[in-house]
N, C-alpha and C positions, 0 to 999 in steps of 0.2 A: 283607491283599490289597488292592491299589489299588482305589479307587472313583471313579466319575464320577457326574455329576448327569444324570438324565433328567427334563426339565421338560416338563410339558404347559402350562406358563404360567410367569410370572416368580416365582410362589410355589410352596409345597408340593413341594420337590424330593424325588425318590425315589432311593435309593441302588441301584446296580446293580453286579454283579461285573465285574471287569476283563475276564473272558472275553467279556463282551458288548460291549466297546469295539472299534469298528472299528480296524483296524491303522493306517489313514491318517487324518490330519486335514488336509484340503485347505484352503488359505487363499488368499484373494484379496489383491492388493497395493493397487491404487488405491482410496482411500476406505476401506480396511480396515486393513491394516498401516500405510498412509500416510493422513494426513488430507488428502491432496492427490492429484493425478493426474499420473503421470510424463509423459504426452503433453503436457499443458498446461505442466508445469514445463519440459520440454525446449524446447518451442516458444518460450516467453517468454524462456528463457535465451539461445537462439540469436538471437532477435529483438533482445534488449538489446545484443548485440555487433555485429550487422550487420542493419539493417532490410531489406536486399535479400534476405535469406534467406527472408523470407515468400513471395516469388514462387517461389523454387525449391521451397519446401515445398508450394505449391499444385500444382506439377507432379508432385511425389512422391505427393500425395494422389490424383491422377488414376489412379494405378496401384493404389489400395487403401489402407485404413488401416494394414494391416500393413507395407506398403512405406514409408508415411510415418513410422511409428514407428521402423523401421530407419534411415531417412534421418536423423531427428532424433537417434537414439541415437549415430550415427556422427559427428555434427557438434556435439553439445552438450558443454559443459565443466561439466556439472552436478555439484555436490559432493554425493554420496550421503549423506555423514555429517551434513550440515546439514538434511536434509529433515525435515518435521514428522511424526514417527512417533506412532502412537497407543499410548501406554504401557499402557493397559488391555488392548488386544489382545495386545501383546507379553507381558504378564504371563500372560494366558490361555494363550497358546501355550507359554510356558515351563513352566506348571503341567502341561499335557498332555504335554509332552516329558518332564518329570520322572516322569510315570506310566508312561513307556515307550512312548508312542504315537509312531508315525512321522509326521513333519510334512512336507508337500509345499506348496511355494509354486506355485500355479497361477493365472496371471494373463494378461490381455490385453496387458500391457506387453511391450515387446521383451525377448527372451531375454537379451541382453547386459546390459541394465539390471537385470533381475530377478536375474541372477546376482550383479551388483555389490551389490545390496541384501542378498541372502542372505549373501554373504561378510562384509558389514559387521555384520549382526545375529548371525550364527552360530546360528540357531535352526532351520534347515531341512535336511532330509535329502536332498531333491531339489527341482529347480526346473524349471518348465515355463512357457514364455512364447510370445508370437508370434514367428514365425521370418522375418518379412519377406515372407512369401507368405500364410500363414494367420493370421487374427486370432482368437486364442483367447478368444472371448467368447460369452456366450449359449448358443445351440444347439451351437456348435462346442466350447465348454468342457464342456458336458454330455456330448456324445458321447465326448470325450477321457477324462473322469473315469470314465464307465461302463465304457469299454473298458479303461482302464489299471488300474483298481482293482476290477474286477468280482469277483475272487476274495475280496478282503477286505471290500469295502464301504468307505464313507468318510463322515465328517462334513464339513460345508462351512461356512466362515466367509466371509460376503459382506456387501454393503451396499446393493445397488440392486435395482430391479424386474427388471433383466436377469438377476439371479441366481435368479429364481423357478424356471426349468426345472432348474437345478442342484439346488436344494433339494428339488425333487420327487423326485429320484433319491437324495438323501442320506439317511443314517439319522438324523442330527441336523442341524437348521438353526440355525446360529449367526448372528444378525443384528446387525450393527454399524451402527445407524442410529437416529434419532429420528423418522423419517418415519412418521406415523400410518397412512397408506394401506398402506405396505409391511408394517408390524407387524401390522395387522389381517388382511391377506392371509395372512401366514405363520401366524398363530394359528389361522385358520379352516381352512387347507388342509394344514398340516404336523403330523404326529402328535407329533414330538419337536422342541422348539425351545428356544433359549436366547438371551437378549437382552443385548448389551453396549451400554449407552447411550453416546452421544458425550459427554454431560455438558457441553454448551456451548449458549449461546443465540445461534444464527446470526443472528437478526434484530437483536439488540443489537450483535453484532459488525459486521454490515453497516452499521448506522447509524454506528458508530465509524469505519468505513472512509471515510465521507464527510468526516470531520474537521470537523464543524460548528463546533468551537471556533476553526477557522482563518477562518471567515467574517467575523470581526471585522475582518480586514485589508481587507475590501471597503468599510469605512467611508471609505477614501481617496477613494471616488467622490464623497463629499460635500464634499471640500476646496474645489473650485471654487465651490460655493455659499457656503461660509463666507467664502472670500476675497473674493467679490463682494458679500457681505451680501445675497444674494437668497434670501429665505425665504418667498416666496409659496406658497400651497397647490399650485398646478400644478407648480412647480419641485420641491417636496418629493416629490410623487407620482412624478414622472419619476425622481428620484434613488432613491426606494425601489424602483421597478421595476428600475432598473439594478442595484441592490444584489442583488436576488433572482436576476436573470439571471446576474450574475457569480458568485454563490455556487453556482448549479447548474453553471456551467462549471468553476469551481475544483474542485468535488468530483469532476467527471468526470476532470479532469487529475490530481488526487491519486490516484485509483484507478489510472489508467494508469501513473503514476510508481511506485506501490507494486508493481504487477504486474511492471514492468521492473526493479525494484530488489530482487527477492526474495533473490538471493544475498548482496548487500551488507548488506541488512537483517538477514538471519540471522546474519551475522558480527558484528553489533553487539549489545552487551549489553542495550540497551533496545528498539531497533527490531525485534528478533526476536519481540517480543510483538505486533506489529501484526497485524491480522486475517488478511491474506493470507499473510504470512511464517509465522505460527503454524499455519496450516491451519484457523483458525476459520471462514473463509468460503471457499467454492469459488471457484477462480480463474475458472472459466467464468461463474459467476454474477456475479462482480465485473466481468468484461469486458462482460457484457450490460447491467448497471446503468450502467456508465460510458458506454456507447454511447447508452443511453436519455437520460441526463442531458445528454449533449452535444447530441443532437437537440432536446431541449426548450429548451436555452439558445439555440441558433441560431434556432429557430423563434420564440421569444419576443422575440429581438433585433430582429426586423422591426417590432415595435410602436413602437420608438424611432427608426426611420428607417434609411436606408442607411448613414449615417456610423457610427452605433453598431454596426450589423451588421458593418461592415468592421473596426472595432476588435476586436470579439469574434472574428472569423475570424482576425485577426492574432494575437490572444492564444492562440487554439487552435493555430495553426501554430507559434508561438514555443515554447509549452510542450511540444508534441509533439516538436519538434526538440530541445528541452532534454532531455526524457526519453530520446529515442533516441540522441542523439549529443553535444549541446553540453556536457552535464554532465561529460563525460570530458576536456574541454579546460580546463586551468588558466587562470584569470583570465577567460576567455570565459564560463565558467559564472557567475561572480560578476556580470559585466557584464549577462548575460542576466537574472538574478534582479532586479537593480536596474531594468532596463528593464521587466520585468513589473509591478513595483510602480508605476512611473511611468505605465504604460499604464492602470492603474485610474483615476488622476487624469484622464488624457486622456479616458477613457470617460465619467467624470462630467461633464466639460465639454461633450462632444458630446451626451450624453443630455439635458442641461438647457439646451442652447443658450447657454451662458455662455462668452465668450471666455476662453481660457486665458492666464494670466500667465506670461511667460517666467521671471520670478523664481521662481515656484512650481515650474516644471518643472526648472529648473537646481538648485534646492535639493533637490528630491526625488531627482534622479539621484545627487548626492553623498551624501545622507543614507542612501539605501537601498543604495548601493554599500557604505557602511560597515557596515550591518547584515548584508548578505550576506557580507562578509568576516569578520565576527564569527562567523557561522554556520560558515564553513569553519575558522576558527581553533579553534572549539570541537571540531570533528571531529578536527582534527589533534592537539589536546591529548589527546583521548580515546585516539587511536592511540598517542601517546607513552606515556601511562600504562599501556597494555596491552602495551607492548613491541613494537609492530608498526612497520613502516617505511613501508608504502605503503597508501594508502586504496583499498579495493576498489571498482572501478567509477568511480573518480575519477583525475584525472591528477596528484595531489599526493603528495609525500613528506613525512615528518615534518620533514625539514631545511628545508622551505619555511615553517615556522611563523613565524620572525622576520619574514620579508618580508610575509606575510599580515597579521600584527599591525600592521606599519607602515602597510600600505595602509588598514586599518580606521581607525586613528587619523587619518591624513592626510585621508582622504576625509570623515570625520566633522567634523573641525575646519574644513575648507573649506566644508562646508554651513553652519556657524555664521557664517563670514565672509559667505557669500551672504545669509544672513538679515540680518546687520548692514547690508549695502549696500542691501537691499530696504527696511529700516526708514528709511533715510536718503533714499529715492527720492521723487520728486514724486507717484508713484502712491499711496503711503501717506498723504501729506498730504491727498489728495483723499478718501480712504476713511475716515480716522480723525480724530475731533475732537481727540484727545489722543495724537498719535503717540509722544510721549516715554514713554508707559506701556509701549510694545512693547519698549523696550530691556531690560526685565526678562527677556524671552524668551532673549536671547543667553547670559547667565550660567547660566540654568537648563539650556539645551541643552548648554552646555560642561561643566557639572557632570555631567549625565546620561550623556553620551557617554563621559566620562572614567571614570565609575563603571562603566559597562558594560564598558569595556576592562579595568578592574581585576578585576572579577568573572570575566570570561572568562580572564584571565591566571592566576587562582587555580584555574581548573578548576571553577567553580561555576555556569557558564552552562548554561541549558537548550539542548537541541538546536536550538530555534528561538528566537532572541532576542526576537522580537515576542511570542511566547507568554509568555516570561519577563517581559517588560515589562508585559503585561496583568495578570499575577498578583502582580507585585512592588509592595509598598506604597510604597516610595520613588518608583518610576516613576509610580504613580498620583498621588502628591503633586505631582510635577513637571508632570504633565499638567494637574492642577488649577491650578497656578500659571500655566502658559502660557494656559490658557483664561481665567483671571481677568484677566490682563494685556490680552488681546484685548477682553474685555468693557469694561474700564475705558477702553481706547483708543477704543472706539466710542461709548460712552454717557456717559462722565464729563463 
């Protein structure tokens, strides 16, 4: 005879006859079957395609959350099959179903989306969701379950404090959460309970979402200092503060970009493991953290003057525009990325009150355009290897690969030419006692850029070429060679 577990705690299970099993196992969707929330998912998906939808969504919200959910369900193009499902919960449901228990999906998500999830999973006998008028959550869900399953009784699988009224009426409370407060409450107040841990470290995943390894890009802020040979303590402190501010701002934008790139990230073999795409971090928590970091960065920018604040606001506007729209336009996205790298150099000059060299700015535009093109080249090669034709959320086709490759090479080689012209300029003669030592930089750059192109062509490039360069031993040697040439040029 089939058995189930009656737990008064996580240990010491007691076997019970199948006759004691409630006919219905009621299961929540958001945060339970899913490691995410369909309302958040739908809003971000719609926003990523048309930012103006945010305003119409606010109008829909004025008529109630249920109406908002129906509005988003009707306008989203969310791919149900790619959502982050909780495999432990699905296994638990499958085991109960195999025992002959009837399974009901009862959720505050919109009915149409709940039905789509149920059809995809094939685990539910009935589906009940919000109908555009009534939001099936908390007290409303409790009343529905008691009324609908009063004859049989029910077990309930949920994940939040809002589910406490439901568990109070359920025969068994199944908790899908690692929240200590919630678990303590359930243990103290529910006679029968079962815990399904999430098995993830959200704090660690949240730190990962900041992409701290990307902060090294903000070292570009120090290039004006190095170029002008200005290494006094005050200048270095200003540069250090600018670095911290830019890192806060960059992390805020990385979070925004990841939230708006959920669908394309989930279609990618590696990016699908990112914290938000995988469901390791709540989308709402990510949005709140991004907003906090943005406010901190803008507030701290005032310490370095109005000019630096203006650059930071421009960076925020450009990156937001890139995340919402510009990344969908071929070539314009690459140009924007190159501009954002160059903007770091401009920020460094303004923060330290060092006049910017036009040679440095021109070099950086061509150099970073080349690296941005390599990034797109890598993505297109990955698509080609997976047999796909079009980049999701981007305006490129696999057929564009040869052209993007040529752009990367041409722009990279032009940056080397700019460097050669700079070395031969009167400005270098004033700054360096041995200008001839700098000529070593040109062949090193030529070799490095050509090698990057070859590695990319072979499909061995990281998703981010700068991250690749930081970890790559040959790139480190090339960087050492450039640095040594500059030191010899200054002090030899």
